[in-house]
N, C-alpha and C positions, 0 to 999 in steps of 0.2 A: 310708673310705666307698671304693667299688667305683668307678672315674672311669667318664667318661659317653663312653659310644661311639656311633654313626649304628644300630649296629644296636640300640641302648636305644632312642634316638629313634623306630624307624621302629613299632619293639614296641607305644612310647605313645603313638602316630598312632595306629595300629591299631586304639584301640580309639575310635575317632571314626568313626562309621555318616556318608559324604556324602547326605542325603535324596536328591536327586537318581537320583546311578547307586546307591544303595542296597548299597551296598559300601565297606567303608575308602580311601583314596588311595591304601593304598600298591598293595596287591590294583590296583589301576585305573588302576598305576603313572602316577598323579599326581602323585607324590613326585621332586623334577628338584634336591634340592640339600639336603646339612646337612651347614652348620659349623658346631660346636661349640670356643668361646672361654674358658676355666674355665668359668663358670656362666652363659654367656649359650652362647643354640642358634638357631642364623639356619634354618630351612627353608623351601624353593623349591618351590612348588604351581604348578603347570601342566595345568591339567584341558582335558579335549576336545570342551565348550561354552558357549556366551558367555553368563557367569556376571554379567554385570553386578549385578545385586539379587540375590546372590546372593555374593558377595568377601567382602563384611562376616563374614555366616552358616561360613562355610567355616575362616575365619585366626580364629574365634572359639571354632573346637571345636575345630583345631589347635592354637592355643593354648592351650585349657584341660588338653588329654590334656599334652603336655608342658611346662607349670606346675606338673603334680603330680608329678615328677616329683622326689624327694631328688636336693640340688644343685644344681638348674636358680633361677640367679635370674632370669632374664628371658629373652623369648621373641619373637624376629622371627618373623614371619609371612607374604613374599609371592608374593602370591593371584595368578594370570595366567590366560590361554585362550587353546591352539593350535588351531584348525580344524582335521581332517585330513579329506581323500576317504576313503571306505569304499568297497567290490568294490560290484558293482549284479551280478545274475542274468550267467550265465556264459558266452550267448554275444554280451553290448552290448559296448561299449567307448565308455565314459564319455564329458559332455560336452568341450571341452576350453572352457577358463575357469567351466567351473561342478564345482564338490570334490560338493556332496554334492542330490541331487534326490529333494525327500519327497514322495510323494501322496496328494493329502486327499480321501478318497469316505465314501461313502454308500450302501448299497443303493437307496435309495428316496431320492424326492427329497422338500424340504418338510422335513428336520430341519436345514435353518440350516448346510450345509455350506459355501457358500461363505463366508457369515461368517466361520465359525470361520477358511478356511484364510486371509484377508485377516486377517486378525487376528493370526490364527497367524506370520504373516510378520510384519507390524510389528514385534510383541512377540520377536520373533528381533531384528530389527535394534535393538528398547531395548537388548536385551542384552549387545548388541556385534555382533554380525555383518550379513554384506554379502551382503542380501536381493531374490528377485527373484522373481516368480510370475507363471506361465505359467496363461491362465483358457484352461482345455482342456474347456470347455462350450459349442462349437460353436452348438449347436442359439440356447438361451438364456442367452446371457454376460453376469455379473452384475458384472467388475472393472470396468470404466469406470467405470459408476455411484457404485459402491460406495467405490472411491478417486477421485472428484472430477477424472478426467479425458477432457479435450474434447479433439479433432483426432487430427490422424492421425500416424502414426512415420514418421520421413525413413529416403530408402533413399538412400546419398554412394556409395556402387556400383553400384546398377540392380540388386541380387540381394541383397542381406539386409538388415533392418531395422536401424534403430539404436529401441531398449527405448524407451517410456515412462516418465515421472518422477513418481513421488506421495510424498509423505512419507519420504525415504534411500529406496522401493525400484523397484531395477529392472518394468518390468510389458508383459506382448504380450499381445495378445485379438485374437478375431477382428473382435471387438467393435467397435478404431479402424477397422479398415475398413471397414466395411458402415455403416449407416446405424441408429437405433437399432429401427427397427419395422420395418429389411426382414425378414419370414421366410427364414432358412437350408433354403433346401427343395434337398434333398443328400441323394443316397443314403451308407449306410454306409462305400468304401473312400476315397470325396472327402474323407468325413469324417479320416477314419484321418491321409487322405494331408497334407491341413489343419495338422492336428495337428503331422503330424513338419515340418511347413515351418515353421509358425511353431516349433517350439521348434529346430531347427537353423539355420535361417537368420535370427537374433537376436543380433545381436553383442553375448549379457552381456558385464557385465563384473566379473569376478574375486568369481561371486556363492561365498562356503561352501553357502546352501546358497539352492534354486526351488523353492517352495512350486509344484503343482498342484493346482490346482482344480478335477480332475473332474468329467466332468456323470455323474448319478448314475445307480445300478444295477449290473447287471452283464453286461452282451450284448458282441455284438460285439466293437461300442466301445471298452467300458471291457479286453476283454481283447488285443483288436492296442494297444493303449498299455501293458500293462499287461508285452507279448512285446517289443515294442519300443524302448520308453522305456525308459533303465536309469536304474533307480528304485535308495537307499539305502535308502531304507524308505516305512512308509505311517500312514495316521493311519486309521481307522476313527470315522469320522462315527455316532452315533443319537439317539435318542429314549427314553424309559425302557420306553411301549407295547410292548406284545409285537410287535404287526407291525412294528413299525421293526425291532428285537431280532432276528424272523426272517428281516429283509433284511437288518441287517449284517453275521450270521451267516456268509450268503453270498458278502458281498463282502471277508470275511475268510480263508473257505477260498479263493479267488481269488486272490488273497496269494498265500496259502501254497502254491495247486499250480504257479503261477510262479516259485516260488523268493525271494519278494521278503518279507522280516522285516517282518511287523508290529507296529512299534514300542509302537501303545496306540493304547486306545479313551477320544474324547471323549462323556461323557452331557454332550447342548445338551439345553435346554427344562427340567431336572431339578424346576424347582422353581419355583414360585409366590410372591410375595411383593406380595401387596398393597398398593398404593401410596398408601391410602386410608388402610388400620390396622396394614399393616404382617402381617399376616396369612399366614400359610406355608403353601402347600398342594400336597401333589403332586399334578399336574391331569393325569400325562399316565401314572400309576405310580412308582414305589418302585425303589429296587436295583435295574435292569434292566439297567444297564452294569457294574455290579460283581459279577453273578452272572452275566457271558458273560466277562467278565472272569478268572470263578475256571476258569471249566467252560473257558474254552480256555489257558487260564495264559499270557494278556494285561496288561500297567498298563491300569488305568485311570489314563490319565495326571490327570481333572480331569472336574468336572462344574459346568457352567453355567447364574446361573438362569433362569428362562423372564421377561425382563426388556419392557418398553418403551424403556427407552434405546437396547438393545443393536440394534436394532430402526430406526430414528429416526435412529440417526447415522448407520449404514452404509445407509441409501437417502442420508443429503443428504451421500453424499463422504466422509465425516468417522469413520472406525468410531471404536471404541467405545478401544481403544488409544491413541489418539489424540488425543479429542476427551475423554476426562477421564484420564490418565495415571496421578492418583495413585487413583483410585478400585477398589474390591478386584472389579469385574467384571475392570479389566485387570492386580490383581496373579493373578488365578485365569487370564487366558491367559498372562502371562507366567510363570508357575509352568506348566502344560501346555509353553509353548515350550523352560521350560529343560528341563523331563524330558523330552521327544520326543529332545533335543540328548542329554542322555547318557546316552538311550538308543543312539542311534544310536553316541554316541560309544564303546563297548564292542562293535562288531559290528567283521567283520573292514576291516580298510587295504586300499585297492585305490594298491599298490603301483610301478604302470607307470607314474606318471607318472614317479617317481626312476629307474626304470631309462633314462640315454640310449641315443639312436636307434641302431640298427648301419644304418650301408649301406653298398650292395660298388655299388663305384667299377671300372669296367672301361677300366685307363690305358693 
């Protein structure tokens, strides 16, 4: 029998396709070490996305491939993650202390975008990332209520704001600065200026991801944001009905025009399960998210049911991911979070932070 080599082990590992990355761990650059001692093999795996809920499955997948090799008597697999900063639109500079900004958008209102955004942020946090959420909906801020946060943010220096905290998330919203029932009667330029200030003047603390809950639509505010906010990737939220999908396509094309990669689509309210009898019904039609995914070559990250618990929990300030951590709905949100971060981990990295700043002094 020929001796085991690292090349043999790598070739075996290639037989396992990691479901979130949708590729093998070798080509994804996640194999960081292979040690061989007789028939004992140790493999070190470091993925680029928070993977607390997938560590065991990844380890088992690698172990199965390597254990099947002739001459292997024992396999130890160590799985961890390291989240890198990824590149943003060409003309923009990333924000200090925020590695990646993920925009959550929808072409129209009423599709559950804010609910998806807050549960996505919470799911990324549960999976092991440091996460913040910025409520960019100036006219209808909903994150303060969804996160159960009251009170106003502090300002230590009188210039910048300290983020509010809830369920391990750092949060900022215009809703923290105004009364809940006060209407924002502002024109477009004031809105975008306020948003830039909320983003840039908040003391975010070492975030892996900042989830931005964008206002619905593809108007002036959204376009300005897409051009001025350094976004690493975007998610489009839609429902299966044709009219929502029509608007969702506009949102997708807007991000493509400003060179923001669309990481995928989330189909909300895809199926209604009767709480009394368990009957399943596609109230808003079916297959819309999948057909849009196929048409534009963008991943369908997940489909969420139309469930009264999601609405009740979010309205009461304790979203599903924290209210029902072991539920099937939470598992779907966590799966969407892992897929989103995995897709982002395969995008180009931002190396600016790794280079020293050169300062020229006149002595």
